[in-house]
N, CA, C and O of each residue as an XYZ file, in Angstrom:
896
protein
N     263.226    177.727     90.553
C     263.584    178.326     89.285
C     262.786    179.606     89.096
O     261.758    179.816     89.741
N     263.274    180.458     88.204
C     262.626    181.741     88.007
C     262.506    182.061     86.524
O     263.280    181.585     85.694
N     261.512    182.882     86.223
C     261.365    183.477     84.902
C     261.627    184.962     85.009
O     261.052    185.630     85.868
N     262.479    185.489     84.159
C     262.643    186.922     83.993
C     261.790    187.331     82.799
O     262.126    187.010     81.659
N     260.699    188.032     83.048
C     259.725    188.359     82.015
C     259.815    189.857     81.703
O     259.512    190.700     82.547
N     260.230    190.161     80.491
C     260.501    191.537     80.073
C     259.538    191.910     78.952
O     259.731    191.507     77.805
N     258.493    192.684     79.282
C     257.425    192.981     78.342
C     257.643    194.336     77.663
O     258.019    195.312     78.311
N     257.406    194.379     76.370
C     257.354    195.635     75.642
C     255.895    196.042     75.537
O     255.069    195.319     74.980
N     255.593    197.222     76.088
C     254.222    197.709     76.124
C     253.986    198.760     75.050
O     254.927    199.317     74.485
N     252.732    199.016     74.785
C     252.391    200.124     73.909
C     252.821    201.430     74.570
O     252.807    201.528     75.797
N     253.197    202.423     73.792
C     253.690    203.681     74.374
C     252.708    204.306     75.354
O     251.516    204.438     75.073
N     253.244    204.690     76.522
C     252.471    205.454     77.485
C     251.548    204.686     78.397
O     250.790    205.301     79.147
N     251.579    203.349     78.367
C     250.615    202.590     79.175
C     251.252    201.883     80.371
O     250.573    201.117     81.055
N     252.537    202.119     80.639
C     253.205    201.311     81.659
C     252.537    201.419     83.026
O     252.336    200.401     83.687
N     252.193    202.611     83.458
C     251.583    202.744     84.775
C     250.200    202.112     84.814
O     249.805    201.530     85.824
N     249.480    202.224     83.733
C     248.165    201.571     83.667
C     248.331    200.051     83.687
O     247.570    199.344     84.347
N     249.331    199.558     82.961
C     249.582    198.115     82.963
C     249.998    197.652     84.348
O     249.521    196.624     84.829
N     250.885    198.403     84.996
C     251.332    198.025     86.343
C     250.143    197.925     87.295
O     250.029    196.952     88.040
N     249.265    198.913     87.276
C     248.095    198.898     88.146
C     247.190    197.713     87.831
O     246.679    197.058     88.739
N     246.995    197.442     86.554
C     246.160    196.320     86.117
C     246.770    195.003     86.573
O     246.067    194.115     87.053
N     248.085    194.885     86.418
C     248.794    193.681     86.830
C     248.652    193.458     88.333
O     248.347    192.350     88.774
N     248.874    194.510     89.115
C     248.792    194.367     90.563
C     247.380    194.023     91.023
O     247.199    193.261     91.972
N     246.396    194.579     90.358
C     245.011    194.335     90.761
C     244.561    192.914     90.452
O     243.816    192.313     91.226
N     245.017    192.373     89.314
C     244.453    191.099     88.859
C     245.409    189.905     88.913
O     244.955    188.763     88.987
N     246.726    190.147     88.876
C     247.641    189.030     88.649
C     248.675    188.803     89.741
O     249.642    188.077     89.514
N     248.508    189.390     90.904
C     249.425    189.098     92.009
C     248.898    187.920     92.826
O     249.419    186.809     92.727
N     247.882    188.159     93.617
C     247.349    187.098     94.473
C     246.862    185.908     93.653
O     246.997    184.762     94.082
N     246.307    186.168     92.495
C     245.735    185.083     91.693
C     246.801    184.107     91.216
O     246.504    182.929     91.016
N     248.046    184.569     91.028
C     249.130    183.658     90.657
C     249.758    183.014     91.894
O     250.053    181.819     91.902
N     249.958    183.818     92.933
C     250.612    183.294     94.133
C     249.875    182.095     94.723
O     250.502    181.126     95.153
N     248.563    182.160     94.742
C     247.798    181.089     95.378
C     247.875    179.786     94.592
O     247.608    178.715     95.136
N     248.241    179.873     93.308
C     248.330    178.683     92.471
C     249.750    178.146     92.349
O     249.972    177.129     91.692
N     250.712    178.817     92.975
C     252.085    178.321     92.935
C     252.970    178.947     91.887
O     254.065    178.446     91.629
N     252.522    180.044     91.267
C     253.382    180.842     90.399
C     253.692    182.125     91.122
O     252.935    183.090     91.020
N     254.806    182.161     91.863
C     255.068    183.216     92.837
C     255.627    184.472     92.164
O     256.676    184.425     91.522
N     254.926    185.579     92.315
C     255.385    186.856     91.780
C     256.418    187.424     92.753
O     256.074    187.846     93.857
N     257.677    187.433     92.339
C     258.776    187.801     93.220
C     259.178    189.265     93.103
O     259.859    189.786     93.986
N     258.774    189.932     92.043
C     259.115    191.337     91.909
C     258.600    191.923     90.609
O     258.497    191.232     89.596
N     258.271    193.231     90.654
C     257.867    193.978     89.464
C     258.749    195.213     89.384
O     259.057    195.830     90.403
N     259.153    195.571     88.176
C     260.138    196.636     88.038
C     259.912    197.457     86.780
O     259.307    196.998     85.811
N     260.416    198.684     86.824
C     260.632    199.461     85.613
C     262.124    199.410     85.308
O     262.943    199.335     86.223
N     262.474    199.449     84.046
C     263.857    199.348     83.610
C     264.388    200.742     83.304
O     263.758    201.499     82.565
N     265.530    201.080     83.860
C     266.125    202.382     83.597
C     266.330    202.572     82.090
O     266.910    201.725     81.411
N     265.834    203.713     81.588
C     266.026    204.040     80.188
C     265.074    203.359     79.224
O     265.192    203.529     78.011
N     264.126    202.586     79.755
C     263.174    201.851     78.898
C     261.757    202.160     79.375
O     261.170    201.400     80.145
N     261.225    203.268     78.914
C     259.955    203.763     79.438
C     258.769    202.877     79.088
O     257.731    202.950     79.746
N     258.902    202.056     78.081
C     257.775    201.212     77.658
C     258.015    199.734     77.981
O     257.444    198.847     77.347
N     258.861    199.493     78.966
C     259.128    198.122     79.392
C     258.580    197.884     80.800
O     258.624    198.766     81.658
N     258.068    196.686     81.015
C     257.625    196.225     82.338
C     258.312    194.894     82.589
O     258.141    193.941     81.828
N     259.086    194.836     83.658
C     259.888    193.653     83.965
C     259.365    193.039     85.258
O     259.176    193.732     86.258
N     259.135    191.734     85.222
C     258.726    191.079     86.464
C     259.327    189.691     86.549
O     259.738    189.110     85.545
N     259.368    189.174     87.755
C     260.018    187.903     88.047
C     258.989    186.961     88.642
O     258.256    187.323     89.561
N     258.941    185.746     88.107
C     258.023    184.730     88.618
C     258.818    183.490     88.974
O     259.703    183.076     88.226
N     258.503    182.895     90.121
C     259.246    181.733     90.591
C     258.377    180.504     90.743
O     257.172    180.593     90.974
N     259.031    179.329     90.606
C     258.361    178.039     90.741
C     259.239    177.092     91.546
O     260.453    177.278     91.633
N     258.627    176.095     92.122
C     259.385    175.082     92.849
C     260.258    174.271     91.905
O     261.421    174.004     92.208
N     259.708    173.879     90.767
C     260.432    173.052     89.799
C     259.643    173.042     88.492
O     258.613    173.707     88.383
N     260.120    172.294     87.507
C     259.448    172.270     86.209
C     258.062    171.641     86.284
O     257.153    172.052     85.561
N     257.897    170.661     87.141
C     256.585    170.016     87.256
C     255.537    170.976     87.801
O     254.424    171.052     87.281
N     255.899    171.714     88.857
C     254.934    172.665     89.414
C     254.714    173.836     88.458
O     253.631    174.421     88.418
N     255.748    174.171     87.691
C     255.573    175.226     86.677
C     254.511    174.812     85.663
O     253.603    175.587     85.365
N     254.619    173.600     85.133
C     253.662    173.141     84.142
C     252.251    173.095     84.722
O     251.290    173.506     84.072
N     252.136    172.598     85.939
C     250.813    172.528     86.560
C     250.225    173.923     86.732
O     249.041    174.141     86.474
N     251.055    174.862     87.166
C     250.571    176.241     87.330
C     250.136    176.830     85.996
O     249.044    177.389     85.892
N     250.980    176.710     84.973
C     250.676    177.340     83.687
C     249.384    176.791     83.097
O     248.577    177.546     82.553
N     249.186    175.487     83.202
C     247.944    174.905     82.701
C     246.746    175.410     83.507
O     245.698    175.735     82.949
N     246.918    175.469     84.802
C     245.822    175.894     85.674
C     245.471    177.359     85.447
O     244.301    177.719     85.324
N     246.504    178.196     85.393
C     246.259    179.640     85.318
C     245.801    180.080     83.935
O     244.824    180.819     83.811
N     246.506    179.629     82.885
C     246.229    180.134     81.545
C     245.156    179.359     80.785
O     244.483    179.919     79.920
N     244.994    178.085     81.098
C     244.037    177.275     80.344
C     242.733    177.035     81.097
O     241.673    176.925     80.481
N     242.802    176.954     82.413
C     241.625    176.598     83.189
C     241.136    177.713     84.115
O     239.981    177.709     84.541
N     242.017    178.666     84.424
C     241.695    179.651     85.447
C     240.733    180.731     84.990
O     240.756    181.164     83.837
N     239.895    181.152     85.906
C     238.899    182.180     85.604
C     239.526    183.566     85.489
O     239.029    184.406     84.739
N     240.623    183.819     86.228
C     241.219    185.160     86.243
C     241.783    185.512     84.874
O     241.493    186.582     84.338
N     242.589    184.613     84.303
C     243.158    184.921     82.990
C     242.068    184.968     81.916
O     242.144    185.771     80.986
N     241.078    184.124     82.044
C     239.980    184.127     81.076
C     239.270    185.473     81.082
O     238.856    185.971     80.035
N     239.133    186.058     82.269
C     238.410    187.321     82.381
C     239.283    188.532     82.068
O     238.827    189.480     81.429
N     240.556    188.501     82.522
C     241.371    189.710     82.455
C     242.573    189.612     81.515
O     243.264    190.607     81.294
N     242.829    188.436     80.964
C     243.988    188.269     80.108
C     243.947    189.126     78.859
O     244.973    189.674     78.455
N     242.798    189.252     78.246
C     242.705    190.042     77.018
C     243.012    191.503     77.281
O     243.583    192.183     76.428
N     242.633    191.998     78.468
C     242.934    193.378     78.819
C     244.423    193.619     78.942
O     244.913    194.680     78.555
N     245.158    192.638     79.481
C     246.611    192.751     79.562
C     247.236    192.677     78.179
O     248.124    193.466     77.859
N     246.789    191.749     77.367
C     247.357    191.579     76.030
C     247.168    192.814     75.159
O     248.014    193.128     74.321
N     246.065    193.505     75.358
C     245.802    194.694     74.559
C     246.813    195.810     74.819
O     246.997    196.686     73.973
N     247.470    195.785     75.979
C     248.454    196.820     76.307
C     249.875    196.426     75.938
O     250.793    197.230     76.104
N     250.081    195.204     75.440
C     251.425    194.709     75.167
C     251.693    194.603     73.671
O     250.806    194.279     72.881
N     252.948    194.887     73.303
C     253.416    194.646     71.945
C     254.190    193.338     71.835
O     254.162    192.676     70.798
N     254.883    192.968     72.917
C     255.668    191.727     72.905
C     255.805    191.216     74.331
O     256.188    191.966     75.229
N     255.491    189.940     74.542
C     255.611    189.329     75.868
C     256.500    188.095     75.856
O     256.492    187.316     76.809
N     257.272    187.906     74.782
C     258.037    186.670     74.611
C     259.509    186.786     74.988
O     260.269    185.833     74.815
N     259.923    187.958     75.506
C     261.329    188.103     75.912
C     261.451    187.597     77.352
O     261.392    188.375     78.303
N     261.621    186.296     77.491
C     261.552    185.634     78.799
C     262.717    184.660     78.930
O     262.929    183.805     78.069
N     263.471    184.801     80.021
C     264.536    183.847     80.342
C     264.038    182.906     81.440
O     263.511    183.354     82.459
N     264.207    181.612     81.226
C     263.900    180.604     82.239
C     265.220    180.201     82.886
O     266.106    179.661     82.223
N     265.345    180.468     84.188
C     266.624    180.351     84.877
C     266.512    179.483     86.120
O     265.431    179.270     86.669
N     267.677    178.989     86.543
C     267.781    178.268     87.803
C     269.105    178.670     88.453
O     270.023    179.099     87.754
N     269.222    178.539     89.783
C     270.492    178.877     90.431
C     271.632    178.014     89.901
O     271.455    176.821     89.654
N     272.796    178.620     89.730
C     273.969    177.882     89.265
C     274.362    176.801     90.256
O     274.653    175.669     89.870
N     274.369    177.150     91.523
C     274.734    176.198     92.565
C     273.478    175.522     93.090
O     272.370    175.812     92.636
N     273.654    174.634     94.033
C     272.525    173.853     94.516
C     271.686    174.586     95.550
O     270.593    174.135     95.889
N     272.188    175.723     96.061
C     271.446    176.397     97.109
C     270.147    176.973     96.560
O     270.044    177.275     95.371
N     269.173    177.120     97.426
C     267.868    177.633     97.025
C     267.803    179.128     97.289
O     268.714    179.705     97.882
N     266.716    179.751     96.844
C     266.440    181.138     97.178
C     264.956    181.276     97.427
O     264.156    180.489     96.923
N     264.591    182.283     98.208
C     263.206    182.438     98.616
C     262.549    183.650     98.002
O     263.142    184.353     97.183
N     261.311    183.887     98.409
C     260.501    184.929     97.790
C     260.933    186.325     98.175
O     260.498    187.289     97.544
N     261.794    186.477     99.212
C     262.268    187.801     99.595
C     263.656    188.091     99.044
O     264.274    189.086     99.425
N     264.151    187.252     98.165
C     265.527    187.364     97.675
C     265.807    188.730     97.060
O     266.883    189.291     97.264
N     264.862    189.263     96.318
C     265.089    190.501     95.587
C     264.766    191.730     96.426
O     264.929    192.855     95.955
N     264.310    191.534     97.663
C     263.964    192.658     98.529
C     265.009    192.924     99.593
O     264.857    193.856    100.382
N     266.060    192.131     99.633
C     266.983    192.216    100.756
C     267.605    193.596    100.909
O     267.787    194.066    102.032
N     267.934    194.254     99.802
C     268.577    195.554     99.878
C     267.609    196.711     99.858
O     267.990    197.840    100.170
N     266.355    196.455     99.495
C     265.324    197.481     99.398
C     265.834    198.674     98.594
O     265.595    199.823     98.965
N     266.521    198.408     97.519
C     267.045    199.457     96.667
C     266.774    199.125     95.226
O     265.624    198.929     94.835
N     267.827    199.058     94.425
C     267.677    198.687     93.025
C     268.203    197.262     92.826
O     269.070    196.791     93.561
N     267.661    196.607     91.830
C     268.141    195.292     91.435
C     268.878    195.450     90.104
O     268.373    196.079     89.174
N     270.058    194.881     90.028
C     270.838    194.918     88.793
C     270.980    193.493     88.279
O     271.392    192.590     89.006
N     270.630    193.310     87.009
C     270.804    192.023     86.342
C     271.882    192.200     85.282
O     271.740    193.006     84.363
N     272.944    191.448     85.421
C     274.015    191.456     84.428
C     273.953    190.134     83.664
O     274.121    189.059     84.241
N     273.709    190.232     82.361
C     273.665    189.058     81.505
C     275.047    188.862     80.874
O     275.540    189.736     80.160
N     275.657    187.727     81.139
C     276.940    187.385     80.535
C     276.738    186.176     79.625
O     276.258    185.130     80.062
N     277.109    186.332     78.365
C     277.051    185.224     77.422
C     278.487    184.756     77.184
O     279.263    185.386     76.465
N     278.804    183.639     77.810
C     280.179    183.140     77.796
C     280.522    182.502     76.454
O     279.647    182.042     75.720
N     281.799    182.488     76.161
C     282.272    181.713     75.021
C     282.005    180.235     75.298
O     281.907    179.842     76.461
N     281.886    179.416     74.270
C     281.572    177.995     74.479
C     282.516    177.342     75.493
O     283.736    177.485     75.425
N     281.903    176.625     76.428
C     282.622    175.863     77.459
C     283.388    176.737     78.443
O     284.282    176.239     79.127
N     283.064    178.033     78.535
C     283.762    178.915     79.468
C     282.835    179.438     80.573
O     283.264    180.229     81.413
N     281.581    179.008     80.577
C     280.628    179.576     81.529
C     281.013    179.321     82.979
O     280.962    180.241     83.795
N     281.394    178.106     83.317
C     281.714    177.797     84.707
C     282.981    178.528     85.166
O     283.083    178.941     86.321
N     283.923    178.680     84.268
C     285.126    179.458     84.577
C     284.748    180.914     84.872
O     285.272    181.530     85.800
N     283.843    181.438     84.078
C     283.358    182.800     84.299
C     282.651    182.913     85.644
O     282.844    183.891     86.367
N     281.841    181.927     85.979
C     281.128    181.947     87.252
C     282.097    181.958     88.422
O     281.896    182.711     89.375
N     283.125    181.155     88.374
C     284.115    181.120     89.445
C     284.788    182.475     89.597
O     285.005    182.948     90.713
N     285.115    183.095     88.474
C     285.773    184.398     88.508
C     284.861    185.463     89.109
O     285.303    186.269     89.928
N     283.593    185.470     88.707
C     282.661    186.456     89.227
C     282.392    186.245     90.713
O     282.379    187.203     91.486
N     282.181    185.015     91.107
C     281.896    184.734     92.513
C     283.042    185.175     93.406
O     282.822    185.827     94.426
N     284.244    184.829     93.034
C     285.398    185.163     93.867
C     285.580    186.666     93.979
O     285.763    187.190     95.078
N     285.530    187.363     92.852
C     285.840    188.787     92.861
C     284.699    189.627     93.411
O     284.949    190.582     94.146
N     283.468    189.308     93.084
C     282.363    190.100     93.608
C     282.218    189.913     95.105
O     281.962    190.877     95.827
N     282.375    188.704     95.575
C     282.235    188.462     97.005
C     283.398    189.069     97.784
O     283.190    189.663     98.842
N     284.619    188.926     97.274
C     285.773    189.433     98.001
C     285.804    190.957     98.032
O     286.235    191.553     99.019
N     285.341    191.597     96.934
C     285.339    193.054     96.899
C     284.216    193.647     97.738
O     284.412    194.631     98.451
N     283.038    193.038     97.646
C     281.854    193.660     98.217
C     281.325    192.968     99.458
O     280.422    193.477    100.121
N     281.889    191.797     99.778
C     281.335    190.988    100.875
C     279.851    190.737    100.637
O     279.050    190.705    101.572
N     279.511    190.565     99.398
C     278.128    190.366     98.988
C     278.122    189.302     97.902
O     278.623    189.532     96.801
N     277.572    188.167     98.200
C     277.560    187.089     97.223
C     276.463    187.318     96.197
O     275.294    187.427     96.568
N     276.807    187.393     94.917
C     275.764    187.582     93.906
C     274.957    186.302     93.722
O     275.451    185.205     93.982
N     273.716    186.448     93.275
C     272.953    185.289     92.873
C     273.293    185.017     91.414
O     273.016    185.843     90.544
N     273.887    183.872     91.146
C     274.238    183.499     89.793
C     273.264    182.445     89.291
O     273.040    181.427     89.946
N     272.687    182.700     88.122
C     271.728    181.786     87.530
C     272.151    181.413     86.117
O     272.852    182.163     85.438
N     271.713    180.249     85.699
C     271.943    179.772     84.337
C     270.599    179.367     83.741
O     269.604    179.228     84.453
N     270.587    179.183     82.449
C     269.355    178.762     81.796
C     268.939    177.368     82.249
O     269.772    176.470     82.373
N     267.650    177.199     82.493
C     267.073    175.875     82.680
C     266.917    175.273     81.285
O     266.131    175.758     80.472
N     267.680    174.207     81.020
C     267.731    173.668     79.668
C     266.743    172.529     79.439
O     266.675    171.988     78.335
N     265.972    172.155     80.470
C     264.903    171.179     80.250
C     263.913    171.735     79.235
O     263.594    172.924     79.265
N     263.434    170.898     78.354
C     262.531    171.359     77.304
C     261.328    172.096     77.883
O     260.693    171.629     78.829
N     261.032    173.231     77.311
C     259.868    173.999     77.726
C     258.601    173.220     77.374
O     258.257    173.084     76.200
N     257.922    172.718     78.378
C     256.759    171.858     78.141
C     255.442    172.639     78.089
O     254.362    172.047     78.112
N     255.539    173.968     78.019
C     254.345    174.805     77.804
C     254.677    175.800     76.696
O     254.857    176.988     76.965
N     254.759    175.320     75.440
C     255.238    176.157     74.334
C     254.371    177.368     74.044
O     254.800    178.272     73.326
N     253.174    177.405     74.581
C     252.340    178.600     74.426
C     253.052    179.833     74.980
O     252.838    180.944     74.495
N     253.894    179.643     75.988
C     254.704    180.731     76.551
C     256.161    180.446     76.228
O     256.795    179.677     76.951
N     256.719    181.028     75.180
C     258.115    180.758     74.809
C     259.086    181.282     75.868
O     258.794    182.243     76.581
N     260.235    180.636     75.953
C     261.311    181.086     76.828
C     262.633    181.009     76.068
O     262.778    180.236     75.121
N     263.592    181.826     76.502
C     264.934    181.820     75.931
C     265.795    180.881     76.761
O     265.866    181.022     77.982
N     266.448    179.929     76.115
C     267.321    178.971     76.790
C     268.667    178.961     76.075
O     268.750    178.628     74.893
N     269.712    179.329     76.797
C     271.046    179.454     76.213
C     272.046    178.845     77.190
O     272.226    179.357     78.295
N     272.690    177.768     76.793
C     273.590    177.068     77.697
C     274.815    177.889     78.081
O     275.512    177.543     79.034
N     275.084    178.955     77.365
C     276.243    179.792     77.664
C     275.908    181.024     78.508
O     276.785    181.831     78.815
N     274.645    181.159     78.877
C     274.227    182.327     79.648
C     274.547    182.164     81.128
O     274.322    181.107     81.717
N     275.076    183.231     81.712
C     275.238    183.350     83.155
C     274.647    184.689     83.554
O     275.108    185.734     83.094
N     273.636    184.671     84.402
C     272.985    185.891     84.858
C     273.385    186.158     86.302
O     273.210    185.304     87.171
N     273.919    187.342     86.552
C     274.297    187.753     87.905
C     273.267    188.753     88.402
O     273.062    189.800     87.788
N     272.623    188.431     89.511
C     271.571    189.272     90.061
C     272.030    189.806     91.412
O     272.397    189.039     92.301
N     272.006    191.136     91.558
C     272.472    191.768     92.784
C     271.542    192.900     93.191
O     270.894    193.517     92.346
N     271.481    193.165     94.480
C     270.684    194.260     95.021
C     271.642    195.308     95.586
O     272.578    194.983     96.316
N     271.389    196.576     95.232
C     272.204    197.685     95.714
C     271.312    198.740     96.350
O     270.113    198.806     96.079
N     271.913    199.563     97.198
C     271.150    200.643     97.823
C     270.624    201.619     96.770
O     269.472    202.051     96.825
N     271.486    201.956     95.814
C     271.137    202.918     94.773
C     272.168    202.783     93.654
O     273.026    201.902     93.694
N     272.077    203.656     92.663
C     272.980    203.549     91.526
C     274.422    203.884     91.889
O     275.350    203.328     91.302
N     274.620    204.779     92.841
C     275.997    205.096     93.241
C     276.654    203.887     93.897
O     277.853    203.662     93.735
N     275.876    203.117     94.631
C     276.395    201.884     95.219
C     276.801    200.906     94.122
O     277.825    200.230     94.229
N     275.993    200.836     93.066
C     276.323    199.962     91.936
C     277.580    200.452     91.216
O     278.431    199.643     90.847
N     277.706    201.752     91.013
C     278.894    202.284     90.355
C     280.148    202.004     91.180
O     281.212    201.751     90.616
N     280.037    202.044     92.486
C     281.164    201.690     93.350
C     281.560    200.237     93.132
O     282.744    199.904     93.085
N     280.564    199.384     93.000
C     280.812    197.976     92.702
C     281.584    197.830     91.393
O     282.538    197.055     91.320
N     281.183    198.563     90.367
C     281.856    198.470     89.074
C     283.303    198.929     89.168
O     284.196    198.322     88.576
N     283.528    199.995     89.909
C     284.903    200.498     90.018
C     285.808    199.509     90.728
O     286.994    199.415     90.414
N     285.260    198.773     91.679
C     286.069    197.797     92.405
C     286.357    196.555     91.577
O     287.278    195.799     91.884
N     285.574    196.346     90.532
C     285.808    195.210     89.648
C     286.662    195.571     88.436
O     286.955    194.709     87.608
N     287.065    196.835     88.324
C     287.777    197.289     87.133
C     289.048    196.497     86.883
O     289.423    196.267     85.733
N     289.718    196.077     87.959
C     290.998    195.387     87.788
C     290.849    193.982     87.222
O     291.824    193.412     86.733
N     289.641    193.409     87.279
C     289.439    192.062     86.732
C     288.546    192.077     85.490
O     288.214    191.023     84.947
N     288.158    193.277     85.041
C     287.252    193.369     83.893
C     287.876    192.750     82.646
O     287.178    192.103     81.865
N     289.162    192.935     82.452
C     289.808    192.365     81.271
C     289.738    190.843     81.288
O     289.527    190.213     80.253
N     289.918    190.257     82.472
C     289.840    188.801     82.592
C     288.426    188.308     82.319
O     288.239    187.255     81.711
N     287.425    189.070     82.768
C     286.032    188.718     82.496
C     285.753    188.783     81.005
O     285.136    187.877     80.443
N     286.208    189.857     80.361
C     285.929    190.050     78.940
C     286.523    188.943     78.073
O     285.977    188.611     77.021
N     287.637    188.376     78.516
C     288.262    187.303     77.745
C     287.370    186.070     77.637
O     287.533    185.256     76.728
N     286.432    185.938     78.565
C     285.564    184.765     78.611
C     284.220    184.995     77.932
O     283.409    184.073     77.850
N     283.969    186.215     77.443
C     282.640    186.601     76.976
C     282.521    186.658     75.466
O     283.462    186.989     74.745
N     281.303    186.315     75.015
C     280.908    186.632     73.650
C     280.166    187.962     73.609
O     280.335    188.748     72.677
N     279.341    188.209     74.631
C     278.605    189.474     74.740
C     278.081    189.603     76.160
O     278.130    188.655     76.945
N     277.579    190.788     76.478
C     277.011    191.024     77.800
C     276.003    192.159     77.730
O     275.981    192.927     76.769
N     275.169    192.255     78.760
C     274.198    193.336     78.852
C     273.784    193.530     80.294
O     273.905    192.611     81.104
N     273.295    194.717     80.625
C     272.928    195.044     81.996
C     271.568    195.712     82.027
O     271.266    196.567     81.195
N     270.744    195.314     82.998
C     269.482    195.980     83.275
C     269.540    196.537     84.692
O     269.874    195.815     85.631
N     269.216    197.814     84.850
C     269.061    198.427     86.167
C     267.562    198.536     86.423
O     266.837    199.205     85.686
N     267.114    197.868     87.479
C     265.686    197.715     87.738
C     265.278    198.485     88.987
O     265.884    198.345     90.049
N     264.239    199.301     88.836
C     263.668    200.023     89.966
C     262.349    199.367     90.352
O     261.464    199.226     89.508
N     262.201    198.962     91.611
C     260.965    198.281     92.008
C     259.768    199.209     91.992
O     259.887    200.397     92.294
N     258.610    198.663     91.638
C     257.361    199.389     91.767
C     256.852    199.206     93.190
O     257.431    198.446     93.966
N     255.775    199.896     93.533
C     255.330    199.985     94.921
C     255.071    198.636     95.562
O     255.371    198.446     96.741
N     254.517    197.695     94.807
C     254.130    196.404     95.375
C     255.013    195.278     94.869
O     254.569    194.139     94.726
N     256.283    195.611     94.595
C     257.134    194.613     93.962
C     257.382    193.383     94.805
O     257.275    192.261     94.310
N     257.708    193.571     96.056
C     258.293    192.474     96.800
C     257.248    191.780     97.645
O     256.742    192.342     98.616
N     256.931    190.562     97.270
C     255.864    189.818     97.921
C     256.477    188.836     98.915
O     256.604    187.646     98.625
N     256.850    189.337    100.077
C     257.566    188.519    101.038
C     256.795    187.301    101.513
O     257.397    186.339    101.989
N     255.460    187.323    101.393
C     254.666    186.182    101.838
C     254.162    185.351    100.674
O     253.227    184.566    100.825
N     254.783    185.522     99.502
C     254.238    184.855     98.330
C     254.523    183.366     98.309
O     253.747    182.597     97.742
N     255.616    182.947     98.913
C     256.004    181.551     98.858
C     257.500    181.444     98.755
O     258.199    182.454     98.839
N     258.006    180.249     98.576
C     259.455    180.054     98.566
C     259.870    179.070     97.493
O     260.032    177.880     97.762
N     260.041    179.564     96.274
C     260.602    178.661     95.255
C     261.935    178.114     95.711
O     262.763    178.856     96.239
N     262.149    176.843     95.517
C     263.305    176.216     96.137
C     264.459    175.963     95.190
O     265.570    175.722     95.662
N     264.260    176.004     93.867
C     265.396    175.759     92.987
C     265.114    176.302     91.612
O     265.956    176.193     90.721
């Protein structure tokens, strides 16, 4: 399972926060089983820092969170410095793969380009229909299977870190060479866009550019 963590920072501190994060919170989380899978800046959002953290399952997530935030020396020493640069750290989606297949720590590095996250909020009881439509059309057009994730609806057992859980959410995660490659993808889906829209309550897109140390290929392998 994965967390999509989207932080709102104080104006002008993103690069300082990124450096601070890389110095103190990469290896220190990976060794405890909270795998840092990617760090990104969001197109058009200069004061946002987006990163992805993965876990084997809910049990290992809880063990990690207790160890890192409540017992660990790293957060005790450096956590206040991170908090001082943030305005909001609670915009977090807790997700799991829609299908049973797993994904590994290099999942977001495969294209070595940009990562696009498309959030689809389906109408009630239409999420699986939407997933089938997206899988068929995206794969057939691009020969590239998107990673489709849904909210992990198990109760968040570490309420100190809130997460967003929405049973109607379908998140499509894809890697492209660049933005022109993504625009080509959109144009090829134009003929089915109306069918997609019929199933939606709302949608949103994030275009993510990786930072220098985003992809931790040796961080570990979250399995679900």
